[in-house]
C-alpha positions as CSV (number, residue, x, y, z in Angstrom):
1,X,116.8,79.3,114.1
2,X,115.2,82.7,114.8
3,X,112.8,83.8,112.0
4,X,110.9,87.1,111.6
5,X,107.6,86.8,109.8
6,X,106.4,89.7,107.7
7,X,103.4,90.1,105.4
8,X,103.8,92.7,102.6
9,X,101.2,93.1,100.0
10,X,100.7,91.0,96.9
11,X,104.1,89.7,95.4
12,X,105.8,92.9,96.1
13,X,107.2,95.1,98.9
14,X,108.2,98.8,98.9
15,X,111.9,98.9,98.3
16,X,112.2,100.9,101.5
17,X,110.5,98.1,103.5
18,X,112.7,95.6,101.7
19,X,115.8,97.5,102.8
20,X,114.4,97.4,106.4
21,X,113.9,93.6,106.1
22,X,117.5,93.3,105.0
23,X,118.7,95.5,107.8
24,X,116.8,93.5,110.4
25,X,118.3,90.3,109.0
26,X,121.9,91.7,109.2
27,X,121.5,93.5,112.5
28,X,119.9,90.6,114.4
29,X,121.3,87.6,112.5
30,X,117.8,86.2,111.9
31,X,116.1,84.9,108.8
32,X,113.2,87.0,107.5
33,X,110.1,85.2,106.1
34,X,107.7,87.0,103.8
35,X,104.1,86.0,103.4
36,X,102.0,87.3,100.6
37,X,98.2,87.3,101.0
38,X,96.7,87.1,97.5
39,X,93.0,87.5,97.2
40,X,93.1,87.0,93.4
41,X,94.7,83.6,93.6
42,X,92.8,82.9,96.9
43,X,95.9,81.8,98.8
44,X,98.8,82.8,101.1
45,X,102.3,82.0,99.9
46,X,105.8,83.1,100.6
47,X,109.4,82.3,101.4
48,X,112.6,83.2,103.2
49,X,113.9,86.5,101.9
50,X,117.3,85.1,101.3
51,X,115.8,82.6,98.8
52,X,113.4,85.2,97.2
53,X,116.5,87.3,96.5
54,X,118.0,84.7,94.3
55,X,118.3,86.2,90.8
56,X,116.2,84.3,88.3
57,X,114.6,84.9,85.0
58,X,110.9,84.3,84.2
59,X,109.4,84.1,80.7
60,X,106.7,86.7,80.1
61,X,105.1,87.2,76.7
62,X,108.1,86.1,74.7
63,X,110.7,87.9,76.8
64,X,112.5,87.3,80.1
65,X,112.0,89.3,83.2
66,X,114.8,89.2,85.8
67,X,113.8,88.9,89.4
68,X,113.9,90.4,91.9
69,X,112.2,93.0,89.7
70,X,112.2,96.7,90.8
71,X,109.6,99.0,89.4
72,X,108.4,102.4,90.6
73,X,109.6,102.0,94.2
74,X,108.5,98.4,94.5
75,X,110.4,95.1,94.5
76,X,108.7,92.0,93.0
77,X,109.6,88.4,93.8
78,X,109.0,85.4,91.5
79,X,106.3,82.9,92.4
80,X,108.4,79.9,91.5
81,X,110.6,80.6,94.6
82,X,107.6,80.6,97.0
83,X,105.6,77.9,98.5
84,X,101.9,77.9,99.2
85,X,100.7,77.9,102.8
86,X,96.9,78.1,102.9
87,X,94.0,78.6,100.6
88,X,91.5,81.4,101.2
89,X,87.7,80.9,101.2
90,X,85.4,83.1,99.2
91,X,84.3,84.8,102.4
92,X,87.9,85.6,103.4
93,X,88.6,86.9,99.9
94,X,85.6,89.3,100.1
95,X,86.8,90.6,103.5
96,X,90.3,91.2,102.1
97,X,88.9,93.0,99.0
98,X,86.9,95.3,101.4
99,X,90.2,96.2,103.2
100,X,92.2,96.7,100.0
101,X,93.5,100.1,99.1
102,X,94.1,99.1,95.5
103,X,92.4,100.9,92.7
104,X,91.4,99.8,89.3
105,X,94.4,101.8,87.9
106,X,96.7,99.7,90.2
107,X,95.0,96.5,89.1
108,X,95.5,97.3,85.4
109,X,99.2,98.3,86.0
110,X,99.9,95.2,88.1
111,X,98.3,92.8,85.6
112,X,100.8,93.9,83.0
113,X,103.7,92.9,85.2
114,X,102.8,89.4,86.0
115,X,104.3,86.6,84.0
């Protein structure tokens, strides 16, 4: 089996990139594997795109969110369909935070979307 490995940002991908991943899968007949590097949870996790696309509902503050969830040009995938790959050390987390382009505004908005 041929697999293409991609690393979008935390739990989400731009919808445009998601469409590119789907096109690659269809054009070349290969599976696409997404890895998410999460400096908050201090780990790397992910899954095959075809599994992450499975429609599922996740409880969040008394309501259900249907995934994949699309919001403001991003697509979010549920954690329960992913597997953990590796933990990150505090040193690695600090390096990642130094490379991050996320702002406090982003962090506040994102925290409201997580189940």
